[in-house]
TORSEPA-792136 format. One record per atom (N, C-alpha, C): residue in three letters; x, y, z. Coordinates in steps of 0.02 Angstrom, whole numbers, plus 32768, in hexadecimal, padded with zeros to 4 digits. Each point is the difference from the previous one (the first is absolute). Layout:
BEGIN
ALAXYZ;...
***
This chain:
BEGIN
MET3086E6739068;MET7FCD801D802B;MET7FC57FCF8006;SER7FE77FF6803D;SER7FC97FD2800A;SER7FBF801A7FE0;ASP7FCF7FD27FF7;ASP7FC180137FE2;ASP7FDC80358029;SER80027FF98043;SER7FDE8031802B;SER801F80457FFA;ARG804280047FFD;ARG802280417FF8;ARG7FF1801E7FBB;THR7FFE7FD67FCD;THR7FF080187FBD;THR7FB9801B7FFD;GLU7FD17FDC801F;GLU7FBA80168001;GLU7FF980418027;ALA802380058039;ALA7FFD803D8029;ALA801E803B7FD9;GLN80367FF57FDD;GLN801F80347FD8;GLN7FCF80197FCB;THR7FDD7FD27FE0;THR7FCE80137FCE;THR7FC8802A801F;LEU7FE97FEC803B;LEU7FCB80258022;LEU801680478011;PHE803D80078019;PHE80198044800F;PHE8006802A7FC1;SER80157FE17FCA;SER800480247FC0;SER7FBB80187FEA;GLU7FCD7FD68008;GLU7FBC80137FEE;GLU7FE68039802C;VAL80137FFF8040;VAL7FEC8036802D;VAL801E80437FE9;VAL80407FFF7FEF;VAL8021803D7FE9;VAL7FDD801A7FC1;SER7FF07FD37FD1;SER7FDD80157FC3;SER7FBC801C8010;ASN7FDC7FE0802E;ASN7FBD80168012;ASN80018045801F;LEU802E800B8030;LEU8001803F8025;LEU801D803A7FD8;THR801F7FF17FC9;THR801A80367FD4;THR7FD3800B7FC4;SER7FC87FDC7FFE;SER7FD180087FC8;SER7FD2803C800D;SER7FD880107FCE;SER7FD180398008;SER7FC57FEF802C;THR7FF47FBF800C;THR7FC87FEA802B;THR801A7FCE8034;PRO802780168030;PRO801B7FD18031;PRO7FCA7FE1802C;ASP80097FC18011;ASP7FD07FDC802B;ASP80267FED8040;LEU7FF680288034;LEU80257FF6803E;LEU7FEE7FBD8021;THR7FC07FEF8000;THR7FEB7FC18020;THR80217FC47FDF;ALA7FFD7FFD7FBF;ALA801F7FC97FDC;ALA804B7FFE800B;SER801F803A8002;SER804980038009;SER80147FE68044;LEU7FDC80148034;LEU80107FE98044;LEU7FF57FB48006;ARG7FCC7FE87FE0;ARG7FF37FB88002;ARG80387FD97FDE;LYS8018801A7FC8;LYS80377FDF7FDD;LYS80408002802B;CYS800D80398020;CYS803A8005802D;CYS7FFB7FCD8038;LEU7FC37FF8801C;LEU7FF67FD18036;LEU800B7FB87FE9;LEU7FE77FF07FC4;LEU800B7FBC7FE5;LEU804B7FF47FF6;ALA802380317FE6;ALA80487FF97FF7;ALA80247FF38042;CYS7FEB80248034;CYS801E7FF68042;CYS7FF27FBA801B;GLU7FC47FE87FF3;GLU7FEE7FBC8015;GLU802D7FCE7FDD;LEU800D80097FBF;LEU802A7FD37FD9;LEU80488001801A;LEU8016803B8017;LEU804680088016;LEU800A7FF1804A;GLY7FC87FFA8025;GLY80077FF78048;GLY8013803F8024;TRP7FF0803A7FE4;TRP801080408020;TRP7FC780118031;GLU80047FEA803C;GLU7FC980078030;GLU7FF680498015;THR803580248010;THR7FF980458018;THR7FE0802C7FCC;GLN80187FFC7FC2;GLN7FE480297FCA;GLN7FB77FEB7FF2;GLY7FF37FBE8004;GLY7FBC7FE87FF5;GLY7FD180198036;ASP80168001803E;ASP7FD680198037;ASP7FED80497FF4;TRP803180287FE8;TRP7FF280477FF3;TRP7FCB80077FCA;LEU80087FDB7FC9;LEU7FD080057FC9;LEU7FBA7FE98017;ARG7FFE7FCB8027;ARG7FC07FE58016;ARG7FDC8032802D;ILE80248021802C;ILE7FE1802E802F;ILE7FE980407FDC;GLU802280137FCA;GLU7FEA803A7FDA;GLU7FC07FF07FD9;MET7FF97FC37FEA;MET7FC47FED7FDA;MET7FC57FEF802D;GLU800E7FDF8038;GLU7FCA7FE8802B;GLU7FF0802F8039;GLY802A8031800D;GLY7FF4802F8036;GLY802D7FF3803C;TYR800C80348026;TYR802C7FFB803A;TYR7FD97FE8803D;PRO801B7FD28027;PRO7FE07FED8040;PRO7FFC803C802F;ALA7FD17FFE802D;ALA7FF68039802E;ALA803D800F8029;GLU80267FCB8012;GLU803A800B802C;GLU803E80157FDA;ALA7FFE7FFF7FBD;ALA803C80107FD9;ALA8007804B7FF7;ALA803E80178001;ALA800E80477FF5;ALA7FFA800F7FB5;ARG7FDD80357FF0;ARG7FF880137FBA;ARG803B802B7FE9;PRO80177FF67FC2;PRO8033802D7FE5;PRO7FE280457FF5;ASN802A80327FFB;ASN7FE880457FFA;ASN7FD1800A7FC5;TYR800C7FDD7FC8;TYR7FD5800C7FC6;TYR7FB97FE6800A;ARG7FF57FD98034;ARG7FBC7FE8800F;ARG7FDE802B8036;ILE801D80388011;ILE7FE0802F802E;ILE7FEE803E7FD6;VAL7FBE800C7FF8;VAL7FEA80367FD3;VAL7FDF80388027;GLN8000803B7FE2;GLN7FE4803B8020;GLN7FBC80117FE2;GLY7FD38018802C;GLY7FBE80137FEA;GLY7FE5803D8026;VAL7FBE800B7FF9;VAL7FE0803A8020;VAL7FC97FE7802F;GLN8000801A803D;GLN7FCD7FF08031;GLN7FCF803B8004;SER7FBF7FF17FFB;SER7FCF80378000;SER7FBE7FE9801F;TRP7FD580318010;TRP7FBD7FF2801B;TRP7FCF80087FC6;GLN7FD77FCD7FF5;GLN7FD280017FC8;GLN7FB97FF28018;PRO7FCD801F7FE0;PRO7FBA7FF38012;PRO7FEE7FB87FF4;THR7FD47FE4802B;THR7FEA7FBB7FF8;THR7FC27FFA7FD4;GLY7FE280397FEF;GLY7FC27FFF7FD8;GLY800D7FF97FB6;GLY7FCD80147FD8;GLY80057FFB7FB8;GLY8024803B7FE1;SER7FFB80047FBD;SER802480337FDB;SER7FEA80478011;VAL7FBF80098011;VAL7FE780438013;VAL80238017803F;ASP80067FD38031;ASP80238012803D;ASP804980137FF3;VAL801F7FDC7FD4;VAL8046800F7FF0;VAL800680467FE2;ILE7FD380117FD2;ILE800280437FE0;ILE7FF380368034;LEU7FCD7FF6802B;LEU7FF180328033;LEU803A80098030;TRP801F7FCA8013;TRP803680038030;TRP803E80227FE2;GLU80137FEC7FC5;GLU803D801A7FE2;GLU7FFA80497FEC;SER7FC280187FF8;SER7FF780477FEF;SER7FF9802C803E;SER80027FE2803B;SER7FF98027803E;SER80438015801C;ASP7FFE8034802A;ASP803E8018801F;ASP801B7FCE8032;GLN7FD47FDC8021;GLN80157FD18035;GLN802D7FC87FE5;ALA7FF97FF07FC0;ALA80287FC97FE3;ALA804B800F8002;HIS8011803E800C;HIS804780147FFE;HIS801A80168045;LEU7FDB7FF18035;LEU801780118043;LEU803D7FD68013;PRO802E801B8029;PRO803E7FDD8010;PRO7FF67FBB8020;ASP7FCE7FF9802C;ASP7FF97FC18024;ASP7FE77FC67FD5;ILE7FE980107FC3;ILE7FEB7FCA7FD2;ILE802380067FBD;ALA803880228000;ALA802780097FC2;ALA80217FBE7FEC;SER800F7FFA7FC2;SER80237FC47FE7;SER80467FFC801B;ASP80197FC48006;ASP80447FF5801A;ASP80207FC77FD8;SER80417FF98006;SER80227FC97FDD;SER7FFD7FC18029;THR80047FC87FDF;THR80007FBE8021;THR80287FD07FD7;SER800C7FC5801B;SER80267FCE7FDA;SER7FDF7FBB8007;LEU80137FD47FD4;LEU7FE37FBC7FFF;LEU80377FCE7FF2;ASP80067FCE802B;ASP802C7FC77FF3;ASP7FDB7FCF7FD3;VAL801B7FF57FC6;VAL7FDD7FD67FCF;VAL80177FB88007;PHE7FD87FD98023;PHE800D7FB88008;PHE7FEA7FD97FC3;ALA7FD4801D7FD8;ALA7FD77FDB7FD0;ALA80287FDB7FCB;ARG7FDE7FD07FE2;ARG801C7FDA7FC8;ARG8004802C7FC2;LEU80257FE87FCF;LEU800D80267FC4;LEU7FC080127FDA;GLY7FD07FD17FFD;GLY7FC2800D7FDC;GLY7FDA803B801C;TRP7FFE80068043;TRP7FDE80388020;TRP802280427FEE;ILE804380008000;ILE8025803D7FF0;ILE7FF380157FB8;LEU7FFE7FD07FD2;LEU7FF1800F7FBA;LEU7FBC80227FFA;SER7FCF7FE88026;SER7FBD801D7FFF;SER80008047801E;ALA802380088039;ALA800380418021;ALA802580337FD5;ALA802E7FE97FD6;ALA8025802E7FD4;ALA7FD3801D7FCA;LYS7FC47FE27FF7;LYS7FD1801A7FCF;LYS7FCB802D8020;SER7FEA7FEE803C;SER7FC78025801D;SER800F80218043;GLY803C7FF5801C;GLY8010801B8041;GLY7FE07FD58037;TYR80068017803E;TYR7FE67FDA8038;TYR7FE8802F8036;THR7FC27FF48018;THR7FE380278037;THR7FFA7FD3803D;GLU801E80158037;GLU7FFF7FDB803E;GLU7FD280258031;ARG7FC67FE4800F;ARG7FD08021802C;ARG800B7FEA8048;THR7FFF8030802D;THR800C7FF28047;THR7FBD80018026;ASP80037FEF803F;ASP7FC38001802A;ASP7FF680448023;GLU8030802D7FF6;GLU7FFA80428021;GLU7FCC802A7FDD;GLU7FD2801C8027;GLU7FCF802D7FE2;GLU7FEF80388031;LYS7FE480357FE5;LYS7FEA80388029;LYS7FC580227FDE;THR7FD780228029;THR7FC780257FE6;THR800E804A8007;VAL7FF780257FCA;VAL800E80488000;VAL7FC380267FE8;ARG7FFB803F8016;ARG7FCB802C7FE8;ARG801D80337FCF;PHE7FD880117FCE;PHE801680327FD0;PHE7FC480247FE5;ARG800C802E7FD3;ARG7FCB802C7FE6;ARG7FDE8025803B;ASN802A80248026;ASN7FE88026803B;ASN7FDA7FD48031;ASN801B7FC5800B;ASN7FE47FCF802F;ASN7FBB7FE67FED;SER7FED800A7FC2;SER7FBD7FE97FEC;SER80017FB87FE7;ARG803B7FE57FF2;ARG80047FBC7FE8;ARG80377FDA8026;THR7FF87FC08005;THR80347FD5801C;THR80187FD07FCA;MET803D7FEB800A;MET801E7FD27FCF;MET802C7FCE8026;THR7FF97FC17FEF;THR802B7FCC801D;THR803C7FF47FD2;LEU803B8006801D;LEU803D7FF77FDA;LEU80267FC28018;LYS80217FE07FD2;LYS80297FC68012;LYS8046800B7FE4;LYS80327FEE8028;LYS804580097FEA;LYS80137FC87FCF;GLN802180137FCA;GLN80177FCF7FD0;GLN804680127FE6;ASN80237FCE7FE8;ASN8042800A7FE3;ASN7FFD7FED7FB6;TYR801A802D7FD6;TYR7FFD7FF37FB8;TYR80477FFE7FE3;PHE800B7FCE7FD6;PHE80427FF77FE1;PHE7FF67FFE7FB4;THR8022802C7FDD;THR7FF680077FB8;THR801D7FC37FDA;PRO7FE97FF57FC3;PRO801B7FC97FD8;PRO804C80067FF6;SER801A803D7FFD;SER804780097FF0;SER802E7FE38035;VAL7FEB80008040;VAL802C7FE68035;VAL80087FB47FF9;PHE7FCB7FDF7FE7;PHE80057FB87FF5;PHE80257FF27FBF;GLY7FF9802D7FD1;GLY80277FFA7FC3;GLY804B8005800E;ALA801280288032;ALA804680068013;ALA801B7FBD801B;ILE7FD67FDC8026;ILE80157FBE8019;ILE800E7FD27FC5;LEU7FD280007FCF;LEU80087FD57FC6;LEU803F80127FD8;GLU800F80407FFD;GLU803C80167FDC;GLU803F7FE68023;VAL800280048043;VAL80397FE68025;VAL80077FB57FF5;LEU7FC87FDC8005;LEU80027FB77FF7;LEU80177FEE7FB9;GLU7FE980267FD0;GLU80147FF37FBB;GLU804C80097FF8;ASN801A8036801D;ASN8048800D7FFC;ASN80287FC98024;LYS7FE67FEB803B;LYS80227FCC8026;LYS7FFF7FBE7FDA;ALA7FC77FF07FE2;ALA7FFA7FC27FDA;ALA802F80017FC4;TYR800480397FDF;TYR802C80067FC6;TYR80497FF78013;LYS801580238035;LYS80467FF98016;LYS80107FBA8016;PHE7FD07FE18023;PHE800A7FBB8018;PHE80077FD07FC5;ALA7FD480097FCE;ALA80027FD37FC6;ALA8041800A7FD8;VAL8015803E7FF8;VAL803E800E7FDB;VAL803C7FE28023;SER8007800E8041;SER803A7FE78025;SER80007FB48003;SER7FC47FE28007;SER7FFC7FB78003;SER80117FE17FBD;TYR7FE9801F7FCA;TYR80107FE77FBD;TYR804B80027FF4;VAL801F80388012;VAL804880077FF7;VAL80267FCD802B;GLN7FE87FF7803D;GLN80207FD0802D;GLN7FFD7FB97FE3;LEU7FC77FED7FE4;LEU7FF97FBD7FE5;LEU80277FF87FBF;LYS800180347FD7;LYS80217FFA7FBE;LYS804C80078005;TYR8017802D802D;TYR8048800D8004;TYR801E7FF08043;GLY7FD97FDF802B;GLY80167FF48045;GLY80427FDA8004;ASP80087FCD7FD5;ASP803E7FD98002;ASP803C802B7FF0;LEU7FF7802E7FD0;LEU8037802D7FEE;LEU8010802F803A;GLN7FCC801C801F;GLN800A802D8038;GLN80237FDD803A;THR7FEB7FC2800D;THR801F7FD98036;THR804A7FF47FF1;SER800F7FF07FC2;SER80467FF47FED;SER802B803E8009;ILE7FE580397FEB;ILE8026803F8007;ILE800B80108049;TRP7FCA7FF98029;TRP800780108046;TRP80307FD18023;GLU7FFD7FC07FF0;GLU802E7FD0801F;GLU804880117FF0;ASP800D80177FC3;ASP804480147FED;ASP8017803C8029;TYR7FD480328006;TYR8012803C8026;TYR800B7FF1804A;SER7FD17FD9801D;SER80067FF28047;SER803E7FD6800F;LYS80107FD17FD2;LYS803C7FD6800A;LYS803F802C7FFE;ARG8003802D7FD0;ARG803A802D7FFB;ARG8007802A803F;ALA7FC7801C8016;ALA8002802C803B;ALA80157FD8803E;GLU7FE47FC6800A;GLU80107FD9803C;GLU80497FE88000;GLU80197FED7FC5;GLU80467FEC7FFC;GLU802F803A800F;ALA7FED803C7FE7;ALA8029803B800C;ALA80018012804B;VAL7FC57FFF801E;VAL7FFB80108048;VAL80267FCD8029;LEU7FFB7FC17FED;LEU80257FCB8023;LEU804B800B7FFB;SER801880137FC5;SER8048800B7FF7;SER801A803A802A;MET7FD38030800F;MET8013803A802A;MET7FF57FF2804A;LYS7FE97FC28010;LYS7FF27FEC8045;LYS7FCA802C801F;LEU7FCB800D7FDA;LEU7FC9802B8018;LEU7FBD7FDB7FFD;SER80037FBE7FFD;SER7FC27FDA7FF6;SER7FCF8005803A;GLN80188016803B;GLN7FD280068039;GLN7FC880327FF1;HIS800F80317FD5;HIS7FCC80307FEE;HIS7FC77FDE7FDA;LEU80117FD37FD3;LEU7FCC7FDF7FD8;LEU7FD07FD8802B;ASP801B7FDE8033;ASP7FD57FD9802D;ASP7FCD802C8023;GLY8016803A8017;GLY7FD3802F8022;GLY7FCB801C7FD2;ILE801480107FC2;ILE7FD1801B7FCF;ILE7FCB7FCD7FF0;LYS80147FC27FF2;LYS7FD07FCC7FEF;LYS7FCF7FF38039;GLN801A7FFA803C;GLN7FD47FF2803A;GLN7FCE8038800B;GLY8017803E7FF8;GLY7FD4803A800A;GLY7FC780017FCE;ILE800F7FF47FC1;ILE7FCC80027FCC;ILE7FD17FC68006;GLU801A7FC5800E;GLU7FD57FC58006;GLU7FD18004803B;SER801480238034;SER7FD68005803C;SER7FC180297FF4;GLY800580357FD8;GLY7FC7802D7FF5;GLY7FF1802D803A;ASN80257FF88038;ASN7FF68029803B;ASN801A80477FF3;PRO7FD880358011;PRO801580447FF1;PRO80458012801A;GLU80117FEC803D;GLU80418010801B;GLU80377FDA7FDD;MET7FF27FC17FEE;MET80317FD87FDB;MET800A801A7FB9;LEU7FCA801C7FE2;LEU8007801E7FBD;LEU802E803D8003;ARG7FF980278036;ARG802D80398009;ARG80487FE88008;THR80097FC98025;THR80437FE38009;THR801C7FE97FBE;ALA7FD67FE47FD4;ALA80167FE97FBF;ALA8018803B7FD5;VAL7FDA80378002;VAL8014803C7FDA;VAL8042801C801A;LEU800680038042;LEU803F8017801E;LEU80397FD07FED;GLY7FF07FBF7FFB;GLY80337FCF7FEC;GLY8019800D7FBA;CYS7FD380147FD2;CYS801480107FBC;CYS8030803C8000;ARG7FEE80338027;ARG802C803A8004;ARG80447FED801D;ASN80007FD98035;ASN80407FEC8020;ASN80297FD57FD1;LEU7FDF7FD57FD9;LEU80247FD67FD0;LEU8023802C7FCC;LEU7FDC80307FE3;LEU801E802C7FCE;LEU80398029801F;ASP7FF78015803E;ASP803480268023;ASP803F7FD58008;ASP7FF87FC28014;ASP803A7FD4800A;ASP80207FEC7FBE;VAL7FD77FF87FCC;VAL801C7FF27FBD;VAL802C803A7FEA;ALA7FE7803E800B;ALA8027803B7FED;ALA804180048028;LYS7FFE7FF0803F;LYS803D80028029;LYS80317FCA7FEB;HIS7FE57FC77FE9;HIS802D7FCA7FE9;HIS802180137FBF;LEU7FDA801F7FD2;LEU801B800F7FBE;LEU802980407FFE;TRP7FF2802E802D;TRP802380417FFF;TRP802880098041;LYS80417FF97FFB;LYS802B8002803B;LYS8031803B7FFF;ASP7FFA802B7FCE;ASP802B803B7FFE;ASP7FED802E803A;PRO803080188028;PRO7FF18026803C;PRO7FED804A7FF3;ARG800B80187FC4;ARG7FF280477FF3;ARG7FB680108003;GLU7FEF803D8014;GLU7FBA8013800B;GLU7FDB80107FBF;THR802480127FCC;THR7FDF80107FC1;THR801F7FD97FC6;TYR7FD67FF77FCE;TYR80177FE17FC1;TYR800480397FCE;THR803D80117FEC;THR800B803E7FD9;THR7FEB7FFB7FB7;HIS7FEE7FC67FE9;HIS7FF07FF87FB8;HIS7FB680057FF1;LEU7FD7800C8034;LEU7FB8800B7FF6;LEU7FE9803B802A;PRO7FD280287FE5;PRO7FE680388028;PRO7FD27FE78037;GLY7FFA80288035;GLY7FD57FEB8036;GLY7FF780358035;ASP7FF27FEA803D;ASP7FED802E8036;ASP8039800D8031;GLY803D7FEF7FEC;GLY803A800F802A;GLY8011804A8001;ALA802A8013802F;ALA801380478006;ALA8021801A7FC1;ASP80227FD57FDD;ASP802280157FC2;ASP7FD67FF37FC2;GLY7FC17FF1800A;GLY7FD47FF37FC8;GLY80087FBA7FE3;LYS80237FD58023;LYS800C7FBC7FE9;LYS7FD47FCF8029;LEU7FFE7FC27FE9;LEU7FD37FCE801E;LEU801A7FE98044;ARG7FD780078034;ARG80137FE98042;ARG7FF87FB48004;VAL80337FDE8019;VAL7FFF7FB78005;VAL80127FE98047;THR7FE680248030;THR800A7FED8046;THR7FD57FC48011;ASP80097FE4803C;ASP7FDF7FC28013;ASP7FB380037FFA;ASP7FE4803B800C;ASP7FB780078000;ASP7FE2800B7FBA;LYS802A80007FCD;LYS7FE9800F7FBB;LYS80067FC17FD4;TYR7FD97FCC8010;TYR800B7FC17FDC;TYR7FED80057FB7;LYS7FCD80287FEF;LYS7FEE80057FB9;LYS803680257FD9;ASN80208031801F;ASN803780247FE0;ASN803D7FD27FF7;ARG800D7FD78033;ARG80387FD17FFC;ARG7FF67FCF7FC7;LEU7FC37FE77FF9;LEU7FF27FD07FCA;LEU800680237FBC;SER7FEA803F7FFC;SER800780257FC1;SER8049800A7FEE;ALA802880128032;ALA804880097FF4;ALA80207FBE7FEC;TYR7FEA7FCA801F;TYR801C7FBE7FF0;TYR7FF27FEF7FB7;LEU7FC4800B7FE9;LEU7FEF7FF37FBA;LEU802B802B7FD2;HIS800A803F8012;HIS8028802D7FD7;HIS80487FE87FFB;GLN801A7FE88038;GLN80457FE67FFF;GLN80077FC17FD6;LYS7FCB7FD97FFE;LYS80037FC17FDA;LYS7FF6800B7FB5;SER7FFA803F7FEC;SER7FFD80127FB9;SER7FC87FDC7FDA;THR7FC77FF98020;THR7FC77FE47FDD;THR7FE780317FCC;ALA7FDB7FE77FCF;ALA7FE6802C7FCB;ALA7FD380358020;ARG8000803B7FE1;ARG7FDD8039801D;ARG7FB57FF1800B;ASN7FDF7FE27FCE;ASN7FB87FF38008;ASN7FF37FCC8036;GLN802C7FCE8006;GLN7FF87FCE8034;GLN800B80208045;ARG8032802A8004;ARG801080218040;ARG7FC6802D8016;LYS7FE480267FD0;LYS7FC9802C8010;LYS7FC37FD98018;TYR7FF17FC97FDE;TYR7FC77FD88013;TYR80077FE78048;LEU803A7FE38010;LEU80087FE28042;LEU800680368036;THR802080387FF0;THR800580388030;THR7FBA801A8010;ASP7FD780097FCC;ASP7FBB8016800C;ASP7FDA7FCD802C;ALA800E7FBF7FF5;ALA7FDF7FCD8029;ALA801680058049;PHE8041800D800C;PHE801880098045;PHE7FDA80398022;HIS7FFD80387FDD;HIS7FE2803C801D;HIS7FB57FF7800C;TYR7FDE7FE17FD0;TYR7FB87FF38008;TYR7FF47FD3803C;LEU80267FCA8004;LEU7FF67FD08036;LEU801080208044;ALA803580268002;ALA80128021803F;ALA7FCA80318017;SER7FE580267FD0;SER7FCB80308010;SER7FC07FDD8018;LEU7FEF7FC87FDE;LEU7FC47FDB8013;LEU80077FE38046;ILE80397FE3800F;ILE800C7FE48042;ILE7FFC80378035;SER802180377FF2;SER800180388030;SER7FBA801A800E;SER7FD880087FCA;SER7FBC801A8008;SER7FD47FD1802A;LEU80047FC07FF1;LEU7FD77FD08024;LEU80127FFE804A;ILE80407FFE800E;ILE80177FFE8046;ILE7FEB803F8024;SER800680397FDE;SER7FED8040801F;SER7FB68003800F;PHE7FD67FEC7FD0;PHE7FB88000800B;PHE7FED7FD28039;GLN801E7FC58001;GLN7FEE7FCF8033;GLN801680188045;ALA803B801E8004;ALA801B80178040;ALA7FD58038801E;LYS7FE380297FD4;LYS7FD680378017;LYS7FB87FEC800D;GLY7FF17FBF7FF6;GLY7FBE7FE7800F;GLY7FCB80107FCC;HIS801680147FC3;HIS7FCF80107FCD;HIS7FDA7FC27FE9;ARG80237FC97FF6;ARG7FE07FC37FEB;ARG80317FC68003;GLU7FE67FC47FFC;GLU802C7FC58000;GLU801A7FF37FBA;ILE80397FDE7FFD;ILE801C7FEB7FBF;ILE7FD67FC67FE7;GLU7FE980057FC2;GLU7FD67FCC7FE3;GLU802C7FC67FE7;PRO7FE67FC28001;PRO80277FC77FE8;PRO801B80097FB9;TYR7FD6801D7FD3;TYR801680077FBB;TYR803B80317FFA;GLU80018033802D;GLU803780307FFF;GLU80417FDF8016;ALA7FFC7FD78035;ALA803C7FDD8017;ALA80197FCF7FCB;ARG7FD27FDD7FDF;ARG80147FD17FCB;ARG802180257FC7;SER7FE480397FED;SER801C80277FC9;SER80488016800F;ILE800B8017803E;ILE804380168013;ILE80307FC58000;ALA7FEA7FC78019;ALA802B7FC58001;ALA80127FEA7FB9;ILE7FCF7FFF7FD3;ILE800D7FEC7FBB;ILE803180307FDF;ASN7FF58041800A;ASN802D80327FE2;ASN80467FFC801C;THR80057FEF8040;THR80427FF7801F;THR80267FC67FE0;TYR7FDD7FC97FF6;TYR801E7FC77FDD;TYR801680147FBA;VAL7FD580257FDD;VAL800F80127FBA;VAL803E802B7FFB;VAL80078034802B;VAL8039802C7FFA;VAL80417FDC8013;ILE7FFC7FD38030;ILE803D7FD98011;ILE80117FD17FC7;ALA7FCE7FE07FE2;ALA800D7FD47FC7;ALA801E80277FC6;GLU7FE7803D7FF4;GLU801B802A7FCA;GLU80498012800E;LEU8010800B803F;LEU8046800D8011;LEU802D7FC57FEC;THR7FE67FC3800B;THR80287FC57FEE;THR80087FF97FB5;ILE7FCE80197FDA;ILE80037FFC7FB7;ILE802F80357FE4;LEU7FFF803C801C;LEU802580397FE3;LEU80468008801C;THR80107FE08039;THR80428009801F;THR801C7FBD8015;ASP803F80038016;ASP80217FC38019;ASP7FF97FF7804B;LEU7FDE802F8022;LEU7FF57FFF8048;LEU804080038029;GLU803680147FDF;GLU803F800A8025;GLU7FFD80448022;PRO801080058040;PRO7FFC80408023;PRO803080347FE4;VAL7FEC803F8004;VAL802B80387FEE;VAL802280188041;VAL80417FF48004;VAL80268012803C;VAL801B80477FFA;GLU801480127FC4;GLU801A80457FF4;GLU7FEC80127FB9;TYR7FD280307FFA;TYR7FE6800E7FBD;TYR803480267FD6;GLN7FFA7FF57FBE;GLN802E801B7FCF;GLN7FD9802B7FCE;GLU8026801E7FD2;GLU7FE180217FC7;GLU7FDC7FCB7FD7;PRO7FBD80077FF5;PRO7FDC7FCB7FDB;PRO80177FFC7FB8;ASN7FFC7FC47FE3;ASN80147FF67FBB;ASN7FCE80247FD1;
***
């Protein structure tokens, strides 16, 4: 490991220790994370840390945790006596000058937020009005102001602390065990790609990779559909028995047995594993993985089709990785020879 990676790993370790101590120092932790990013050349992560510490530019969109809620109210512009007189009057509670909720986009740097988390923040506006009270015998000038309690800024700091902790932990693990993770993933992806190639289904992989690399919402949807189609074609390749049910496992068929028709790829793969006489715990693990992956793909496609939301890049990547893993596991646990006519399992 290079000196810069070793130093960055040490910095992330110190951040984890700091943020799990009884007196965490968020400012110091973020600075150490930023220094580590500079050492590693992680520009995107460094930009995020820098903007959290130095404040968001006016044109930048704020994340939800930097939008806080407060109270908008009309307050006397005079001294404490005026405040007491006004707040004890009936007019202070009339509907047209009642308090209301408001929000604030917090552009500010970290130091300002730390200060506001102790004392709160009052935002005074230019709106004012003159009202009469005490049976019209007195007048009072009121000015509209927005008040935000210390706790709403404390919530921002809590989110930042959690984000910094997770970032430091994941970065530390990546630096310390990254080579091992890369080796494991390379083995899985190689197994999966060789298996798909042997089944003459490699066209699916090209579509999945292109869709994920593009980052385009429609292409991400195509990538997820590609994962589903790949699993479907793998099931059709491995399961060629023409019968509609697999009688050795319970399921949703009319006879209470597992349906293995063309549209039931997860059931076909489960039946295939059962026929290959894999160990029970191995079979259960991979069967559960088939069903989880199928449900996840189905849910995402359904939500996207109904216009609820777009598929996020991380969701598409997760599905692609899991698709590779289950196919690689098939190569490890079976011989990938198709079942043409199923028999009584051993």
